[in-house]
C-alpha positions as a printed Julia matrix, in Angstrom:
358×3 Matrix{Float64}:
 137.74  175.55  170.26
 138.51  178.79  168.44
 137.7   180.77  171.61
 139.9   178.53  173.78
 142.71  178.57  171.22
 142.71  182.36  170.94
 142.44  182.68  174.73
 145.42  180.35  175.19
 147.51  182.41  172.74
 146.44  185.63  174.51
 147.42  184.23  177.94
 150.7   182.94  176.51
 151.61  186.28  174.93
 150.52  188.23  178.01
 152.63  185.98  180.23
 155.62  186.31  177.93
 155.37  190.11  177.79
 155.0   190.36  181.57
 157.88  187.95  182.15
 160.15  189.85  179.72
 159.33  193.18  181.34
 159.94  191.86  184.86
 163.13  190.11  183.81
 164.52  193.33  182.26
 163.56  195.24  185.39
 165.28  192.63  187.6
 168.36  192.73  185.37
 168.57  196.52  185.67
 168.05  196.47  189.45
 170.78  193.84  189.87
 173.25  195.76  187.72
 172.65  199.06  189.5
 172.85  197.37  192.91
 176.18  195.71  192.04
 177.49  198.96  190.58
 176.4   200.83  193.71
 178.23  198.36  195.97
 181.35  198.51  193.78
 181.34  202.32  194.0
 180.74  202.15  197.76
 183.63  199.76  198.35
 185.89  201.77  196.05
 185.09  204.95  197.93
 185.96  203.25  201.25
 189.26  201.99  199.77
 190.23  205.45  198.56
 189.17  207.02  201.87
 191.23  204.47  203.84
 194.41  205.33  201.92
 193.81  209.09  202.03
 193.24  209.11  205.81
 195.57  206.24  206.62
 192.77  204.17  208.09
 192.35  200.45  208.46
 190.25  199.1   205.62
 187.15  197.33  206.87
 184.57  196.62  204.17
 181.09  195.57  205.39
 179.42  192.56  203.78
 176.0   193.03  202.29
 173.54  190.18  202.71
 173.19  188.24  199.49
 176.31  189.79  197.97
 179.97  188.78  197.96
 183.02  190.85  196.98
 186.68  190.37  196.2
 189.57  192.83  195.94
 191.85  192.3   192.97
 195.45  193.47  193.46
 197.59  194.9   190.73
 199.51  191.63  190.49
 196.38  189.66  189.59
 194.74  192.42  187.55
 195.93  191.08  184.22
 193.07  188.55  184.16
 190.41  191.19  184.79
 188.82  194.22  183.19
 185.76  196.42  183.75
 182.93  194.04  182.99
 179.49  192.76  183.9
 178.72  189.1   183.23
 177.18  185.82  184.43
 179.24  183.0   185.89
 178.21  179.85  187.76
 174.73  181.18  188.62
 176.16  184.51  189.76
 175.86  187.98  188.36
 179.33  189.5   188.51
 180.48  193.12  188.17
 184.15  194.11  187.95
 184.98  197.77  188.55
 188.25  199.66  188.35
 186.86  202.47  190.53
 189.52  201.93  193.35
 192.11  203.42  190.93
 194.92  201.32  192.42
 194.58  202.81  195.92
 196.01  200.46  198.54
 197.34  198.45  195.62
 193.82  197.39  194.61
 193.16  197.49  190.88
 189.62  196.09  190.74
 186.67  195.51  193.01
 184.63  192.4   192.12
 181.04  192.18  193.4
 178.74  189.22  192.76
 175.3   187.92  193.76
 173.13  184.86  193.13
 169.93  186.62  194.19
 169.2   187.49  190.54
 168.77  183.87  189.54
 166.77  183.05  192.66
 164.4   185.93  191.95
 164.26  184.99  188.26
 163.3   181.42  189.16
 160.61  182.68  191.53
 159.36  185.01  188.77
 159.12  182.09  186.32
 157.07  180.02  188.79
 154.8   182.99  189.51
 154.2   183.77  185.83
 153.55  180.12  184.93
 151.17  179.76  187.89
 149.27  182.9   186.95
 149.1   181.79  183.3
 147.84  178.35  184.32
 145.23  179.73  186.71
 144.17  182.32  184.13
 143.68  179.66  181.46
 141.81  177.41  183.87
 139.62  180.4   184.77
 139.0   181.14  181.07
 138.07  177.5   180.45
 135.7   177.55  183.42
 134.1   180.82  182.31
 133.83  179.59  178.72
 132.07  176.42  179.89
 129.75  178.47  182.09
 128.98  180.97  179.32
 128.53  178.17  176.81
 125.97  176.55  179.09
 124.18  179.87  179.64
 124.12  180.82  175.96
 123.45  177.33  174.69
 120.6   176.68  177.11
 118.0   178.72  175.15
 119.24  177.16  171.91
 119.08  173.69  173.42
 115.6   174.37  174.75
 114.59  175.69  171.34
 115.94  172.59  169.63
 114.09  170.39  172.11
 110.91  172.38  171.45
 111.33  172.02  167.7
 112.04  168.3   168.02
 108.94  167.91  170.2
 106.96  170.04  167.76
 108.01  167.88  164.81
 107.04  164.73  166.7
 103.67  166.23  167.66
 102.98  167.41  164.11
 103.89  163.97  162.79
 101.5   162.4   165.27
  98.74  164.92  164.52
  99.1   164.39  160.79
  99.19  160.63  161.15
  95.69  160.44  162.68
  93.7   162.13  159.87
  95.9   160.62  157.16
  95.3   157.12  158.56
  91.58  157.84  158.82
  91.5   159.06  155.22
  93.3   155.96  154.03
  91.02  153.6   155.93
  87.86  155.42  154.79
  88.99  155.42  151.19
  89.78  151.68  151.38
  86.37  150.93  152.87
  84.65  152.98  150.17
  86.53  151.18  147.42
  85.72  147.75  148.86
  82.04  148.6   149.32
  81.76  150.26  145.97
  79.3   152.61  147.65
  80.06  155.94  149.27
  77.85  155.88  152.35
  77.34  158.79  154.73
  79.62  157.53  157.53
  82.55  157.07  155.18
  82.1   160.5   153.66
  81.79  162.01  157.14
  85.07  160.42  158.24
  86.77  161.67  155.1
  85.38  165.15  155.64
  86.47  165.27  159.3
  89.98  164.03  158.46
  90.3   166.51  155.62
  89.26  169.38  157.89
  91.78  168.31  160.52
  94.51  168.38  157.9
  93.34  171.75  156.63
  93.36  173.15  160.18
  96.92  171.95  160.73
  97.95  173.39  157.35
  96.44  176.81  158.11
  98.17  176.96  161.5
 101.56  176.02  160.1
 101.1   178.46  157.21
 100.34  181.29  159.62
 103.41  180.52  161.77
 105.76  180.4   158.8
 104.21  182.98  156.48
 102.51  185.45  158.84
 103.71  188.43  156.81
 100.84  189.76  154.73
 100.19  192.44  152.19
  96.42  192.3   152.5
  94.91  195.29  154.27
  92.48  194.82  157.15
  88.91  195.9   156.49
  85.77  196.23  158.56
  84.01  192.86  158.61
  80.88  191.46  160.15
  82.23  188.67  162.37
  78.88  186.9   162.81
  78.83  185.16  159.36
  82.48  184.14  159.76
  81.76  182.61  163.16
  78.71  180.74  161.89
  80.77  179.38  159.01
  83.45  178.1   161.44
  80.8   176.46  163.62
  79.34  174.68  160.57
  82.84  173.7   159.51
  83.46  171.9   162.82
  79.93  170.55  163.23
  80.88  167.09  161.97
  83.72  166.88  164.49
  81.5   168.04  167.37
  78.71  165.65  166.27
  81.19  162.76  166.22
  81.86  163.39  169.92
  78.15  164.11  170.62
  79.01  167.62  171.74
  76.21  170.18  171.63
  77.16  173.69  170.52
  74.89  176.42  171.89
  75.17  179.76  170.12
  74.07  183.31  170.86
  75.4   185.4   167.99
  74.78  189.06  167.28
  76.18  191.25  164.53
  79.64  192.65  165.33
  81.77  194.74  162.95
  85.53  194.73  163.43
  88.47  195.77  161.27
  90.48  192.61  160.55
  91.63  190.4   157.67
  89.04  187.69  157.09
  91.55  184.81  157.18
  92.8   186.08  160.55
  89.25  186.11  161.95
  88.66  182.58  160.64
  91.91  181.36  162.23
  91.05  183.08  165.51
  87.63  181.44  165.87
  88.83  178.16  164.36
  91.63  177.61  166.88
  89.43  178.45  169.86
  86.57  176.2   168.72
  88.81  173.28  167.69
  90.55  173.46  171.08
  87.22  173.47  172.88
  86.05  170.39  170.95
  89.42  168.66  171.36
  89.52  169.05  175.17
  85.78  168.44  175.79
  84.44  165.11  176.91
  81.67  163.4   174.87
  78.07  164.32  175.72
  79.03  167.84  176.9
  78.15  171.36  175.78
  80.11  174.22  174.25
  78.58  177.69  174.57
  79.5   180.39  172.04
  78.46  184.03  172.42
  79.18  186.95  170.12
  77.92  190.34  171.24
  78.59  193.93  170.25
  82.02  194.12  171.92
  83.09  190.61  172.94
  83.31  186.95  171.97
  82.95  184.15  174.53
  83.52  180.42  174.16
  82.94  178.13  177.13
  83.41  174.37  177.28
  82.88  171.63  179.85
  86.24  170.01  179.18
  89.2   168.88  181.25
  90.16  172.41  182.33
  93.58  173.99  182.82
  95.65  174.04  185.99
  95.95  177.52  187.5
  99.76  177.52  187.41
  99.7   176.7   183.68
  97.38  179.54  182.65
 100.27  181.96  182.11
 102.04  179.53  179.75
  99.18  178.33  177.54
  99.76  181.08  174.95
 103.46  180.26  174.58
 104.59  178.53  171.41
 104.73  174.71  171.67
 103.15  174.8   175.16
 100.21  172.53  175.82
  97.98  172.71  178.87
  97.3   168.97  178.7
  98.51  165.87  176.88
  95.07  164.29  176.97
  93.96  165.31  173.47
  97.25  165.65  171.61
  97.95  168.78  169.6
 101.28  170.49  169.06
 100.99  173.69  171.09
 100.54  176.36  168.43
  96.8   177.08  168.41
  96.61  179.4   171.41
  99.9   181.04  170.45
  98.33  181.94  167.09
  95.27  183.28  168.95
  97.54  185.49  171.06
  99.49  186.74  168.04
  96.3   187.7   166.19
  94.87  189.38  169.29
  98.06  191.4   169.79
  98.1   192.32  166.1
  94.57  193.77  166.25
  94.46  195.02  169.84
  92.05  192.36  171.13
  92.12  191.73  174.87
  92.04  188.08  175.98
  90.8   186.73  179.32
  90.93  183.09  180.4
  89.12  181.39  183.26
  89.48  177.67  183.83
  88.88  175.03  186.5
  90.15  171.48  186.46
  87.37  169.05  185.61
  84.83  171.8   184.95
  86.06  173.42  181.76
  87.56  176.58  180.33
  86.26  179.96  179.22
  87.97  182.26  176.73
  86.71  185.81  176.34
  87.9   188.24  173.68
  87.19  191.97  173.97
  87.11  193.85  170.66
  88.07  197.52  170.95
């Protein structure tokens, strides 16, 4: 509204200034044209008397004239005025030759042109304002589209997070209720509590990284093998619950990175693999001297979606839930530490993520 209001005032002022300038120009042109005709007629009157010629004054299109004799001159004087939609100029230039005291010249073309000018200015102002409104709507749509998309993403993200949090929280509540009723903490109940707690912790770590990724801790050379083994143990209960076998081939690999970043890197890749794998399948994990490989037998990713899977809030599939931040975090960490990522996936056969450590 502020933009439209200021634009309207600008158009209004511009139209007024243009109209005033054109009106003054038209006024001057009319005056000088009437004055020129009065001088022309006066010169012809004087010439007719000096040479004893018959006076024959030509009529100019759009202009009328009258010759005022000395007898009627008392009601006239040198003047320039408006009367009955005419611009009138009275000139005493004949100097009483042929008994003519004044020459009166008038025209209505000034008012016709002024009216046409008013219509033109108003039309231009109206079209200009309509054009500004149209452009403002167009620009608003263009500039608001990313914001609208961002808001939609955030709304979807909040809904997904709420859903993701609801599952482990519900499981924790049910397991705790069962334990209280039984009065005995059996293995299955404790396992459910442990799995739910780890899901909550994983969500917490991801959200913490996204919101507080600035760090003061310096990267140091770490052996990634123990960190990876720890992550695999951490998710073993979740993989066992789905009867997923994890095959490992881990060698020692030193890399300069913050330990929490390494944990988050492996954690997101492994949790994704478990999440999108069917029961009774296998996940293969390999860590060698310059690369890390994780391969699952899950649902796979469509080829056209491979370029978008690392974008924030993007999910390759809605089958297993999630809120689209895990792979984005993986990409951010890889970019931060110069790790190259390759993805290969086939629908119905699974996905393979390979990280190259420089």
